[in-house]
mmCIF file of the N, C-alpha and C atoms, coordinates in Angstrom:
data_MODEL
# 
_entry.id   MODEL 
# 
loop_
_atom_site.group_PDB 
_atom_site.id 
_atom_site.type_symbol 
_atom_site.label_atom_id 
_atom_site.label_alt_id 
_atom_site.label_comp_id 
_atom_site.label_asym_id 
_atom_site.label_entity_id 
_atom_site.label_seq_id 
_atom_site.pdbx_PDB_ins_code 
_atom_site.Cartn_x 
_atom_site.Cartn_y 
_atom_site.Cartn_z 
_atom_site.occupancy 
_atom_site.B_iso_or_equiv 
_atom_site.pdbx_formal_charge 
_atom_site.auth_seq_id 
_atom_site.auth_comp_id 
_atom_site.auth_asym_id 
_atom_site.auth_atom_id 
_atom_site.pdbx_PDB_model_num 
ATOM 1   N N  . MET A 1 1  ? -52.024 171.754 -6.992 1.00 0.00 ? 1  MET A N  1 
ATOM 2   C CA . MET A 1 1  ? -53.280 171.662 -6.978 1.00 0.00 ? 1  MET A CA 1 
ATOM 3   C C  . MET A 1 1  ? -54.013 171.703 -5.501 1.00 0.00 ? 1  MET A C  1 
ATOM 4   N N  . GLY A 1 2  ? -53.191 171.709 -4.598 1.00 0.00 ? 2  GLY A N  1 
ATOM 5   C CA . GLY A 1 2  ? -53.639 171.976 -3.067 1.00 0.00 ? 2  GLY A CA 1 
ATOM 6   C C  . GLY A 1 2  ? -55.001 172.250 -3.035 1.00 0.00 ? 2  GLY A C  1 
ATOM 7   N N  . ASN A 1 3  ? -55.747 172.014 -1.699 1.00 0.00 ? 3  ASN A N  1 
ATOM 8   C CA . ASN A 1 3  ? -56.847 172.345 -1.180 1.00 0.00 ? 3  ASN A CA 1 
ATOM 9   C C  . ASN A 1 3  ? -57.955 171.777 -2.024 1.00 0.00 ? 3  ASN A C  1 
ATOM 10  N N  . ALA A 1 4  ? -57.710 170.496 -2.309 1.00 0.00 ? 4  ALA A N  1 
ATOM 11  C CA . ALA A 1 4  ? -58.707 169.427 -2.921 1.00 0.00 ? 4  ALA A CA 1 
ATOM 12  C C  . ALA A 1 4  ? -59.801 169.223 -1.746 1.00 0.00 ? 4  ALA A C  1 
ATOM 13  N N  . THR A 1 5  ? -60.837 169.059 -2.336 1.00 0.00 ? 5  THR A N  1 
ATOM 14  C CA . THR A 1 5  ? -62.338 168.877 -1.323 1.00 0.00 ? 5  THR A CA 1 
ATOM 15  C C  . THR A 1 5  ? -62.055 167.374 -1.042 1.00 0.00 ? 5  THR A C  1 
ATOM 16  N N  . PRO A 1 6  ? -62.103 167.059 0.501  1.00 0.00 ? 6  PRO A N  1 
ATOM 17  C CA . PRO A 1 6  ? -62.162 165.994 1.075  1.00 0.00 ? 6  PRO A CA 1 
ATOM 18  C C  . PRO A 1 6  ? -63.057 164.989 0.576  1.00 0.00 ? 6  PRO A C  1 
ATOM 19  N N  . LYS A 1 7  ? -62.659 163.735 0.552  1.00 0.00 ? 7  LYS A N  1 
ATOM 20  C CA . LYS A 1 7  ? -63.558 162.535 -0.058 1.00 0.00 ? 7  LYS A CA 1 
ATOM 21  C C  . LYS A 1 7  ? -63.499 161.358 1.014  1.00 0.00 ? 7  LYS A C  1 
ATOM 22  N N  . LEU A 1 8  ? -64.577 160.986 1.015  1.00 0.00 ? 8  LEU A N  1 
ATOM 23  C CA . LEU A 1 8  ? -64.856 159.451 1.714  1.00 0.00 ? 8  LEU A CA 1 
ATOM 24  C C  . LEU A 1 8  ? -64.153 158.386 0.806  1.00 0.00 ? 8  LEU A C  1 
ATOM 25  N N  . ASP A 1 9  ? -62.661 158.347 0.531  1.00 0.00 ? 9  ASP A N  1 
ATOM 26  C CA . ASP A 1 9  ? -62.144 157.601 -0.438 1.00 0.00 ? 9  ASP A CA 1 
ATOM 27  C C  . ASP A 1 9  ? -61.284 156.395 0.259  1.00 0.00 ? 9  ASP A C  1 
ATOM 28  N N  . THR A 1 10 ? -61.457 155.864 1.296  1.00 0.00 ? 10 THR A N  1 
ATOM 29  C CA . THR A 1 10 ? -60.600 154.810 1.721  1.00 0.00 ? 10 THR A CA 1 
ATOM 30  C C  . THR A 1 10 ? -61.527 154.022 2.777  1.00 0.00 ? 10 THR A C  1 
ATOM 31  N N  . GLN A 1 11 ? -61.463 152.704 2.839  1.00 0.00 ? 11 GLN A N  1 
ATOM 32  C CA . GLN A 1 11 ? -62.512 152.067 3.457  1.00 0.00 ? 11 GLN A CA 1 
ATOM 33  C C  . GLN A 1 11 ? -62.610 152.207 5.105  1.00 0.00 ? 11 GLN A C  1 
ATOM 34  N N  . ALA A 1 12 ? -61.480 153.003 5.834  1.00 0.00 ? 12 ALA A N  1 
ATOM 35  C CA . ALA A 1 12 ? -61.794 153.487 6.919  1.00 0.00 ? 12 ALA A CA 1 
ATOM 36  C C  . ALA A 1 12 ? -62.431 154.400 7.012  1.00 0.00 ? 12 ALA A C  1 
ATOM 37  N N  . LEU A 1 13 ? -62.453 155.584 6.096  1.00 0.00 ? 13 LEU A N  1 
ATOM 38  C CA . LEU A 1 13 ? -63.351 156.707 6.216  1.00 0.00 ? 13 LEU A CA 1 
ATOM 39  C C  . LEU A 1 13 ? -64.688 156.339 5.873  1.00 0.00 ? 13 LEU A C  1 
ATOM 40  N N  . VAL A 1 14 ? -65.043 155.458 4.923  1.00 0.00 ? 14 VAL A N  1 
ATOM 41  C CA . VAL A 1 14 ? -66.325 154.708 4.783  1.00 0.00 ? 14 VAL A CA 1 
ATOM 42  C C  . VAL A 1 14 ? -67.080 154.269 5.818  1.00 0.00 ? 14 VAL A C  1 
ATOM 43  N N  . GLN A 1 15 ? -66.294 153.467 6.788  1.00 0.00 ? 15 GLN A N  1 
ATOM 44  C CA . GLN A 1 15 ? -66.813 152.807 7.697  1.00 0.00 ? 15 GLN A CA 1 
ATOM 45  C C  . GLN A 1 15 ? -67.024 153.962 8.913  1.00 0.00 ? 15 GLN A C  1 
ATOM 46  N N  . ALA A 1 16 ? -66.112 154.892 9.307  1.00 0.00 ? 16 ALA A N  1 
ATOM 47  C CA . ALA A 1 16 ? -66.379 155.721 10.025 1.00 0.00 ? 16 ALA A CA 1 
ATOM 48  C C  . ALA A 1 16 ? -67.506 156.671 9.521  1.00 0.00 ? 16 ALA A C  1 
ATOM 49  N N  . ALA A 1 17 ? -67.776 157.134 8.464  1.00 0.00 ? 17 ALA A N  1 
ATOM 50  C CA . ALA A 1 17 ? -69.209 157.806 7.935  1.00 0.00 ? 17 ALA A CA 1 
ATOM 51  C C  . ALA A 1 17 ? -70.423 156.951 8.278  1.00 0.00 ? 17 ALA A C  1 
ATOM 52  N N  . LEU A 1 18 ? -70.325 155.610 7.777  1.00 0.00 ? 18 LEU A N  1 
ATOM 53  C CA . LEU A 1 18 ? -71.437 154.789 8.230  1.00 0.00 ? 18 LEU A CA 1 
ATOM 54  C C  . LEU A 1 18 ? -71.738 154.807 9.612  1.00 0.00 ? 18 LEU A C  1 
ATOM 55  N N  . MET A 1 19 ? -70.751 154.681 10.592 1.00 0.00 ? 19 MET A N  1 
ATOM 56  C CA . MET A 1 19 ? -70.903 154.588 11.830 1.00 0.00 ? 19 MET A CA 1 
ATOM 57  C C  . MET A 1 19 ? -71.760 156.225 12.272 1.00 0.00 ? 19 MET A C  1 
ATOM 58  N N  . GLN A 1 20 ? -71.298 156.993 11.775 1.00 0.00 ? 20 GLN A N  1 
ATOM 59  C CA . GLN A 1 20 ? -72.193 158.252 11.765 1.00 0.00 ? 20 GLN A CA 1 
ATOM 60  C C  . GLN A 1 20 ? -73.615 158.206 11.469 1.00 0.00 ? 20 GLN A C  1 
ATOM 61  N N  . VAL A 1 21 ? -73.786 157.587 10.377 1.00 0.00 ? 21 VAL A N  1 
ATOM 62  C CA . VAL A 1 21 ? -75.136 157.201 9.949  1.00 0.00 ? 21 VAL A CA 1 
ATOM 63  C C  . VAL A 1 21 ? -75.954 156.300 10.895 1.00 0.00 ? 21 VAL A C  1 
ATOM 64  N N  . ARG A 1 22 ? -75.381 155.573 11.436 1.00 0.00 ? 22 ARG A N  1 
ATOM 65  C CA . ARG A 1 22 ? -76.163 154.813 12.617 1.00 0.00 ? 22 ARG A CA 1 
ATOM 66  C C  . ARG A 1 22 ? -76.502 155.452 13.705 1.00 0.00 ? 22 ARG A C  1 
ATOM 67  N N  . HIS A 1 23 ? -75.265 156.169 14.420 1.00 0.00 ? 23 HIS A N  1 
ATOM 68  C CA . HIS A 1 23 ? -75.826 157.283 15.308 1.00 0.00 ? 23 HIS A CA 1 
ATOM 69  C C  . HIS A 1 23 ? -76.961 158.181 14.791 1.00 0.00 ? 23 HIS A C  1 
ATOM 70  N N  . TRP A 1 24 ? -76.787 158.648 13.760 1.00 0.00 ? 24 TRP A N  1 
ATOM 71  C CA . TRP A 1 24 ? -77.997 159.584 13.215 1.00 0.00 ? 24 TRP A CA 1 
ATOM 72  C C  . TRP A 1 24 ? -79.208 159.011 13.154 1.00 0.00 ? 24 TRP A C  1 
ATOM 73  N N  . GLN A 1 25 ? -79.232 157.550 12.575 1.00 0.00 ? 25 GLN A N  1 
ATOM 74  C CA . GLN A 1 25 ? -80.404 156.842 12.284 1.00 0.00 ? 25 GLN A CA 1 
ATOM 75  C C  . GLN A 1 25 ? -81.017 156.654 13.971 1.00 0.00 ? 25 GLN A C  1 
ATOM 76  N N  . ALA A 1 26 ? -80.254 156.566 14.919 1.00 0.00 ? 26 ALA A N  1 
ATOM 77  C CA . ALA A 1 26 ? -80.803 156.254 16.315 1.00 0.00 ? 26 ALA A CA 1 
ATOM 78  C C  . ALA A 1 26 ? -81.416 157.555 16.883 1.00 0.00 ? 26 ALA A C  1 
ATOM 79  N N  . ASP A 1 27 ? -80.814 158.493 16.536 1.00 0.00 ? 27 ASP A N  1 
ATOM 80  C CA . ASP A 1 27 ? -81.165 160.024 17.166 1.00 0.00 ? 27 ASP A CA 1 
ATOM 81  C C  . ASP A 1 27 ? -80.771 161.154 16.122 1.00 0.00 ? 27 ASP A C  1 
ATOM 82  N N  . GLN A 1 28 ? -81.769 161.759 15.463 1.00 0.00 ? 28 GLN A N  1 
ATOM 83  C CA . GLN A 1 28 ? -81.388 162.583 14.471 1.00 0.00 ? 28 GLN A CA 1 
ATOM 84  C C  . GLN A 1 28 ? -80.928 163.894 15.065 1.00 0.00 ? 28 GLN A C  1 
ATOM 85  N N  . ASN A 1 29 ? -81.068 164.240 16.177 1.00 0.00 ? 29 ASN A N  1 
ATOM 86  C CA . ASN A 1 29 ? -80.571 165.396 16.683 1.00 0.00 ? 29 ASN A CA 1 
ATOM 87  C C  . ASN A 1 29 ? -79.312 165.100 17.487 1.00 0.00 ? 29 ASN A C  1 
ATOM 88  N N  . SER A 1 30 ? -78.729 163.883 17.408 1.00 0.00 ? 30 SER A N  1 
ATOM 89  C CA . SER A 1 30 ? -77.379 163.801 17.970 1.00 0.00 ? 30 SER A CA 1 
ATOM 90  C C  . SER A 1 30 ? -76.260 164.604 17.397 1.00 0.00 ? 30 SER A C  1 
ATOM 91  N N  . ALA A 1 31 ? -75.241 165.041 17.923 1.00 0.00 ? 31 ALA A N  1 
ATOM 92  C CA . ALA A 1 31 ? -74.256 165.684 17.534 1.00 0.00 ? 31 ALA A CA 1 
ATOM 93  C C  . ALA A 1 31 ? -73.368 164.748 16.777 1.00 0.00 ? 31 ALA A C  1 
ATOM 94  N N  . LEU A 1 32 ? -73.053 164.905 15.377 1.00 0.00 ? 32 LEU A N  1 
ATOM 95  C CA . LEU A 1 32 ? -72.223 163.977 14.610 1.00 0.00 ? 32 LEU A CA 1 
ATOM 96  C C  . LEU A 1 32 ? -70.863 164.555 14.111 1.00 0.00 ? 32 LEU A C  1 
ATOM 97  N N  . THR A 1 33 ? -69.882 163.598 13.952 1.00 0.00 ? 33 THR A N  1 
ATOM 98  C CA . THR A 1 33 ? -68.459 164.381 13.773 1.00 0.00 ? 33 THR A CA 1 
ATOM 99  C C  . THR A 1 33 ? -67.951 163.785 12.599 1.00 0.00 ? 33 THR A C  1 
ATOM 100 N N  . CYS A 1 34 ? -67.413 164.659 11.877 1.00 0.00 ? 34 CYS A N  1 
ATOM 101 C CA . CYS A 1 34 ? -67.077 164.300 10.429 1.00 0.00 ? 34 CYS A CA 1 
ATOM 102 C C  . CYS A 1 34 ? -65.936 163.281 10.427 1.00 0.00 ? 34 CYS A C  1 
ATOM 103 N N  . PRO A 1 35 ? -66.175 162.214 9.532  1.00 0.00 ? 35 PRO A N  1 
ATOM 104 C CA . PRO A 1 35 ? -65.156 161.042 9.377  1.00 0.00 ? 35 PRO A CA 1 
ATOM 105 C C  . PRO A 1 35 ? -63.775 161.657 9.051  1.00 0.00 ? 35 PRO A C  1 
ATOM 106 N N  . VAL A 1 36 ? -63.765 162.767 8.225  1.00 0.00 ? 36 VAL A N  1 
ATOM 107 C CA . VAL A 1 36 ? -62.337 163.326 7.896  1.00 0.00 ? 36 VAL A CA 1 
ATOM 108 C C  . VAL A 1 36 ? -61.723 164.069 8.739  1.00 0.00 ? 36 VAL A C  1 
ATOM 109 N N  . CYS A 1 37 ? -62.558 165.047 9.451  1.00 0.00 ? 37 CYS A N  1 
ATOM 110 C CA . CYS A 1 37 ? -61.679 166.069 10.252 1.00 0.00 ? 37 CYS A CA 1 
ATOM 111 C C  . CYS A 1 37 ? -62.137 165.826 11.912 1.00 0.00 ? 37 CYS A C  1 
ATOM 112 N N  . GLY A 1 38 ? -63.009 165.166 12.120 1.00 0.00 ? 38 GLY A N  1 
ATOM 113 C CA . GLY A 1 38 ? -63.353 164.969 13.429 1.00 0.00 ? 38 GLY A CA 1 
ATOM 114 C C  . GLY A 1 38 ? -64.104 165.985 14.137 1.00 0.00 ? 38 GLY A C  1 
ATOM 115 N N  . ALA A 1 39 ? -64.434 167.374 13.270 1.00 0.00 ? 39 ALA A N  1 
ATOM 116 C CA . ALA A 1 39 ? -65.206 168.259 13.958 1.00 0.00 ? 39 ALA A CA 1 
ATOM 117 C C  . ALA A 1 39 ? -66.400 168.029 13.998 1.00 0.00 ? 39 ALA A C  1 
ATOM 118 N N  . SER A 1 40 ? -67.438 168.486 14.809 1.00 0.00 ? 40 SER A N  1 
ATOM 119 C CA . SER A 1 40 ? -68.657 168.178 15.156 1.00 0.00 ? 40 SER A CA 1 
ATOM 120 C C  . SER A 1 40 ? -69.450 169.030 14.261 1.00 0.00 ? 40 SER A C  1 
ATOM 121 N N  . GLY A 1 41 ? -70.832 168.936 13.766 1.00 0.00 ? 41 GLY A N  1 
ATOM 122 C CA . GLY A 1 41 ? -71.508 169.411 12.782 1.00 0.00 ? 41 GLY A CA 1 
ATOM 123 C C  . GLY A 1 41 ? -71.693 168.714 11.475 1.00 0.00 ? 41 GLY A C  1 
ATOM 124 N N  . LEU A 1 42 ? -71.425 167.600 11.688 1.00 0.00 ? 42 LEU A N  1 
ATOM 125 C CA . LEU A 1 42 ? -71.482 166.969 10.246 1.00 0.00 ? 42 LEU A CA 1 
ATOM 126 C C  . LEU A 1 42 ? -72.996 166.816 9.802  1.00 0.00 ? 42 LEU A C  1 
ATOM 127 N N  . GLN A 1 43 ? -73.177 166.954 8.498  1.00 0.00 ? 43 GLN A N  1 
ATOM 128 C CA . GLN A 1 43 ? -74.555 166.731 8.197  1.00 0.00 ? 43 GLN A CA 1 
ATOM 129 C C  . GLN A 1 43 ? -74.773 165.450 7.165  1.00 0.00 ? 43 GLN A C  1 
ATOM 130 N N  . ILE A 1 44 ? -75.995 164.997 7.332  1.00 0.00 ? 44 ILE A N  1 
ATOM 131 C CA . ILE A 1 44 ? -76.356 163.819 6.461  1.00 0.00 ? 44 ILE A CA 1 
ATOM 132 C C  . ILE A 1 44 ? -77.669 163.969 6.109  1.00 0.00 ? 44 ILE A C  1 
ATOM 133 N N  . VAL A 1 45 ? -77.545 163.822 4.773  1.00 0.00 ? 45 VAL A N  1 
ATOM 134 C CA . VAL A 1 45 ? -78.930 163.671 4.213  1.00 0.00 ? 45 VAL A CA 1 
ATOM 135 C C  . VAL A 1 45 ? -79.254 162.229 3.419  1.00 0.00 ? 45 VAL A C  1 
ATOM 136 N N  . ASP A 1 46 ? -80.320 161.834 3.960  1.00 0.00 ? 46 ASP A N  1 
ATOM 137 C CA . ASP A 1 46 ? -80.809 160.381 3.365  1.00 0.00 ? 46 ASP A CA 1 
ATOM 138 C C  . ASP A 1 46 ? -81.546 160.639 2.061  1.00 0.00 ? 46 ASP A C  1 
ATOM 139 N N  . ARG A 1 47 ? -80.881 159.829 0.746  1.00 0.00 ? 47 ARG A N  1 
ATOM 140 C CA . ARG A 1 47 ? -81.384 160.084 -0.509 1.00 0.00 ? 47 ARG A CA 1 
ATOM 141 C C  . ARG A 1 47 ? -81.646 158.648 -1.059 1.00 0.00 ? 47 ARG A C  1 
ATOM 142 N N  . SER A 1 48 ? -82.032 158.012 -0.038 1.00 0.00 ? 48 SER A N  1 
ATOM 143 C CA . SER A 1 48 ? -81.909 156.535 -0.356 1.00 0.00 ? 48 SER A CA 1 
ATOM 144 C C  . SER A 1 48 ? -83.128 156.284 -1.344 1.00 0.00 ? 48 SER A C  1 
ATOM 145 N N  . ALA A 1 49 ? -83.085 155.008 -2.187 1.00 0.00 ? 49 ALA A N  1 
ATOM 146 C CA . ALA A 1 49 ? -84.120 154.721 -3.008 1.00 0.00 ? 49 ALA A CA 1 
ATOM 147 C C  . ALA A 1 49 ? -84.509 153.412 -2.791 1.00 0.00 ? 49 ALA A C  1 
ATOM 148 N N  . ARG A 1 50 ? -85.120 153.365 -1.508 1.00 0.00 ? 50 ARG A N  1 
ATOM 149 C CA . ARG A 1 50 ? -85.468 151.625 -1.055 1.00 0.00 ? 50 ARG A CA 1 
ATOM 150 C C  . ARG A 1 50 ? -86.580 151.418 -1.992 1.00 0.00 ? 50 ARG A C  1 
ATOM 151 N N  . PRO A 1 51 ? -86.539 150.040 -2.066 1.00 0.00 ? 51 PRO A N  1 
ATOM 152 C CA . PRO A 1 51 ? -85.890 149.094 -1.658 1.00 0.00 ? 51 PRO A CA 1 
ATOM 153 C C  . PRO A 1 51 ? -84.545 148.709 -2.617 1.00 0.00 ? 51 PRO A C  1 
ATOM 154 N N  . PHE A 1 52 ? -84.017 149.414 -3.296 1.00 0.00 ? 52 PHE A N  1 
ATOM 155 C CA . PHE A 1 52 ? -83.038 149.352 -4.310 1.00 0.00 ? 52 PHE A CA 1 
ATOM 156 C C  . PHE A 1 52 ? -81.759 149.501 -3.704 1.00 0.00 ? 52 PHE A C  1 
ATOM 157 N N  . ALA A 1 53 ? -81.460 150.929 -2.813 1.00 0.00 ? 53 ALA A N  1 
ATOM 158 C CA . ALA A 1 53 ? -80.462 151.367 -2.435 1.00 0.00 ? 53 ALA A CA 1 
ATOM 159 C C  . ALA A 1 53 ? -80.348 152.000 -1.276 1.00 0.00 ? 53 ALA A C  1 
ATOM 160 N N  . ASP A 1 54 ? -79.302 152.475 -0.538 1.00 0.00 ? 54 ASP A N  1 
ATOM 161 C CA . ASP A 1 54 ? -79.168 153.130 0.595  1.00 0.00 ? 54 ASP A CA 1 
ATOM 162 C C  . ASP A 1 54 ? -78.364 154.203 -0.020 1.00 0.00 ? 54 ASP A C  1 
ATOM 163 N N  . TRP A 1 55 ? -78.523 155.497 -0.073 1.00 0.00 ? 55 TRP A N  1 
ATOM 164 C CA . TRP A 1 55 ? -77.675 156.781 -0.472 1.00 0.00 ? 55 TRP A CA 1 
ATOM 165 C C  . TRP A 1 55 ? -77.563 157.787 0.570  1.00 0.00 ? 55 TRP A C  1 
ATOM 166 N N  . TYR A 1 56 ? -76.561 157.917 1.182  1.00 0.00 ? 56 TYR A N  1 
ATOM 167 C CA . TYR A 1 56 ? -76.270 159.147 2.178  1.00 0.00 ? 56 TYR A CA 1 
ATOM 168 C C  . TYR A 1 56 ? -75.449 159.975 1.631  1.00 0.00 ? 56 TYR A C  1 
ATOM 169 N N  . ALA A 1 57 ? -75.733 161.533 1.849  1.00 0.00 ? 57 ALA A N  1 
ATOM 170 C CA . ALA A 1 57 ? -74.880 162.494 1.361  1.00 0.00 ? 57 ALA A CA 1 
ATOM 171 C C  . ALA A 1 57 ? -74.215 163.004 2.706  1.00 0.00 ? 57 ALA A C  1 
ATOM 172 N N  . PHE A 1 58 ? -73.016 163.535 2.614  1.00 0.00 ? 58 PHE A N  1 
ATOM 173 C CA . PHE A 1 58 ? -72.310 163.757 3.886  1.00 0.00 ? 58 PHE A CA 1 
ATOM 174 C C  . PHE A 1 58 ? -71.821 165.222 3.449  1.00 0.00 ? 58 PHE A C  1 
ATOM 175 N N  . SER A 1 59 ? -71.878 166.324 4.286  1.00 0.00 ? 59 SER A N  1 
ATOM 176 C CA . SER A 1 59 ? -71.169 167.479 4.409  1.00 0.00 ? 59 SER A CA 1 
ATOM 177 C C  . SER A 1 59 ? -70.705 168.151 5.579  1.00 0.00 ? 59 SER A C  1 
ATOM 178 N N  . CYS A 1 60 ? -69.564 168.588 5.466  1.00 0.00 ? 60 CYS A N  1 
ATOM 179 C CA . CYS A 1 60 ? -68.649 169.271 6.595  1.00 0.00 ? 60 CYS A CA 1 
ATOM 180 C C  . CYS A 1 60 ? -68.563 170.534 6.644  1.00 0.00 ? 60 CYS A C  1 
ATOM 181 N N  . GLU A 1 61 ? -69.143 171.418 7.377  1.00 0.00 ? 61 GLU A N  1 
ATOM 182 C CA . GLU A 1 61 ? -68.359 172.830 6.798  1.00 0.00 ? 61 GLU A CA 1 
ATOM 183 C C  . GLU A 1 61 ? -67.086 173.179 7.410  1.00 0.00 ? 61 GLU A C  1 
ATOM 184 N N  . ALA A 1 62 ? -66.593 172.418 8.343  1.00 0.00 ? 62 ALA A N  1 
ATOM 185 C CA . ALA A 1 62 ? -65.523 172.617 8.876  1.00 0.00 ? 62 ALA A CA 1 
ATOM 186 C C  . ALA A 1 62 ? -64.126 172.480 7.913  1.00 0.00 ? 62 ALA A C  1 
ATOM 187 N N  . CYS A 1 63 ? -64.253 171.038 7.223  1.00 0.00 ? 63 CYS A N  1 
ATOM 188 C CA . CYS A 1 63 ? -63.311 171.061 6.278  1.00 0.00 ? 63 CYS A CA 1 
ATOM 189 C C  . CYS A 1 63 ? -63.660 170.953 4.812  1.00 0.00 ? 63 CYS A C  1 
ATOM 190 N N  . GLY A 1 64 ? -64.954 170.992 4.828  1.00 0.00 ? 64 GLY A N  1 
ATOM 191 C CA . GLY A 1 64 ? -65.500 171.016 3.199  1.00 0.00 ? 64 GLY A CA 1 
ATOM 192 C C  . GLY A 1 64 ? -66.061 169.851 2.750  1.00 0.00 ? 64 GLY A C  1 
ATOM 193 N N  . LEU A 1 65 ? -65.829 168.475 3.189  1.00 0.00 ? 65 LEU A N  1 
ATOM 194 C CA . LEU A 1 65 ? -66.361 167.285 2.831  1.00 0.00 ? 65 LEU A CA 1 
ATOM 195 C C  . LEU A 1 65 ? -67.661 167.759 2.112  1.00 0.00 ? 65 LEU A C  1 
ATOM 196 N N  . ASP A 1 66 ? -67.989 166.958 1.028  1.00 0.00 ? 66 ASP A N  1 
ATOM 197 C CA . ASP A 1 66 ? -69.092 167.001 0.102  1.00 0.00 ? 66 ASP A CA 1 
ATOM 198 C C  . ASP A 1 66 ? -69.101 165.646 -0.535 1.00 0.00 ? 66 ASP A C  1 
ATOM 199 N N  . ASP A 1 67 ? -69.471 164.619 -0.079 1.00 0.00 ? 67 ASP A N  1 
ATOM 200 C CA . ASP A 1 67 ? -69.538 163.300 -0.799 1.00 0.00 ? 67 ASP A CA 1 
ATOM 201 C C  . ASP A 1 67 ? -70.426 162.512 -0.454 1.00 0.00 ? 67 ASP A C  1 
ATOM 202 N N  . HIS A 1 68 ? -70.825 161.273 -0.978 1.00 0.00 ? 68 HIS A N  1 
ATOM 203 C CA . HIS A 1 68 ? -71.829 160.532 -0.575 1.00 0.00 ? 68 HIS A CA 1 
ATOM 204 C C  . HIS A 1 68 ? -71.495 159.082 -0.762 1.00 0.00 ? 68 HIS A C  1 
ATOM 205 N N  . ILE A 1 69 ? -72.005 158.085 -0.215 1.00 0.00 ? 69 ILE A N  1 
ATOM 206 C CA . ILE A 1 69 ? -72.096 156.846 -0.035 1.00 0.00 ? 69 ILE A CA 1 
ATOM 207 C C  . ILE A 1 69 ? -73.359 155.986 -0.790 1.00 0.00 ? 69 ILE A C  1 
ATOM 208 N N  . HIS A 1 70 ? -73.128 155.002 -1.587 1.00 0.00 ? 70 HIS A N  1 
ATOM 209 C CA . HIS A 1 70 ? -74.345 154.693 -2.072 1.00 0.00 ? 70 HIS A CA 1 
ATOM 210 C C  . HIS A 1 70 ? -74.145 153.191 -1.980 1.00 0.00 ? 70 HIS A C  1 
ATOM 211 N N  . ILE A 1 71 ? -74.832 152.414 -1.586 1.00 0.00 ? 71 ILE A N  1 
ATOM 212 C CA . ILE A 1 71 ? -74.840 151.164 -1.095 1.00 0.00 ? 71 ILE A CA 1 
ATOM 213 C C  . ILE A 1 71 ? -76.222 150.135 -1.843 1.00 0.00 ? 71 ILE A C  1 
ATOM 214 N N  . PRO A 1 72 ? -75.934 149.475 -2.901 1.00 0.00 ? 72 PRO A N  1 
ATOM 215 C CA . PRO A 1 72 ? -76.798 149.022 -3.555 1.00 0.00 ? 72 PRO A CA 1 
ATOM 216 C C  . PRO A 1 72 ? -77.462 147.871 -2.729 1.00 0.00 ? 72 PRO A C  1 
ATOM 217 N N  . LEU A 1 73 ? -78.733 147.417 -2.882 1.00 0.00 ? 73 LEU A N  1 
ATOM 218 C CA . LEU A 1 73 ? -79.176 146.573 -1.856 1.00 0.00 ? 73 LEU A CA 1 
ATOM 219 C C  . LEU A 1 73 ? -79.848 145.567 -2.736 1.00 0.00 ? 73 LEU A C  1 
ATOM 220 N N  . PRO A 1 74 ? -79.900 144.115 -2.198 1.00 0.00 ? 74 PRO A N  1 
ATOM 221 C CA . PRO A 1 74 ? -80.442 142.917 -2.905 1.00 0.00 ? 74 PRO A CA 1 
ATOM 222 C C  . PRO A 1 74 ? -81.887 143.535 -3.400 1.00 0.00 ? 74 PRO A C  1 
ATOM 223 N N  . THR A 1 75 ? -82.006 142.685 -4.613 1.00 0.00 ? 75 THR A N  1 
ATOM 224 C CA . THR A 1 75 ? -83.430 142.934 -5.527 1.00 0.00 ? 75 THR A CA 1 
ATOM 225 C C  . THR A 1 75 ? -84.452 142.197 -4.753 1.00 0.00 ? 75 THR A C  1 
ATOM 226 N N  . PRO A 1 76 ? -85.493 142.901 -4.467 1.00 0.00 ? 76 PRO A N  1 
ATOM 227 C CA . PRO A 1 76 ? -86.619 142.165 -3.970 1.00 0.00 ? 76 PRO A CA 1 
ATOM 228 C C  . PRO A 1 76 ? -87.107 141.287 -4.700 1.00 0.00 ? 76 PRO A C  1 
ATOM 229 N N  . ARG A 1 77 ? -87.393 140.039 -4.075 1.00 0.00 ? 77 ARG A N  1 
ATOM 230 C CA . ARG A 1 77 ? -87.922 138.806 -4.974 1.00 0.00 ? 77 ARG A CA 1 
ATOM 231 C C  . ARG A 1 77 ? -89.365 138.808 -4.889 1.00 0.00 ? 77 ARG A C  1 
ATOM 232 N N  . THR A 1 78 ? -90.110 138.588 -5.861 1.00 0.00 ? 78 THR A N  1 
ATOM 233 C CA . THR A 1 78 ? -91.680 138.568 -6.122 1.00 0.00 ? 78 THR A CA 1 
ATOM 234 C C  . THR A 1 78 ? -91.860 137.324 -6.210 1.00 0.00 ? 78 THR A C  1 
ATOM 235 N N  . PRO A 1 79 ? -93.095 136.995 -5.330 1.00 0.00 ? 79 PRO A N  1 
ATOM 236 C CA . PRO A 1 79 ? -93.603 135.655 -5.153 1.00 0.00 ? 79 PRO A CA 1 
ATOM 237 C C  . PRO A 1 79 ? -94.255 134.889 -6.314 1.00 0.00 ? 79 PRO A C  1 
ATOM 238 N N  . MET A 1 80 ? -93.783 133.829 -6.611 1.00 0.00 ? 80 MET A N  1 
ATOM 239 C CA . MET A 1 80 ? -94.034 133.072 -7.969 1.00 0.00 ? 80 MET A CA 1 
ATOM 240 C C  . MET A 1 80 ? -95.551 132.705 -7.768 1.00 0.00 ? 80 MET A C  1 
# 
């Protein structure tokens, strides 16, 4: 089965990917590194549906990473 597409499938990889999101949010022109292979050129697309969820898509041309992270957010409360 070799050559499987890399995934963000461990807690360490998810944490590394979220760190790149934080760098990207601070400066969208910053050079990002892939959490899987360490190559520069990581692409992040924000597909969030706020206020319901944060959702980020990640892709890396160097290693073939094509995955996403979906983080449900607390439901907003409406005043009574």
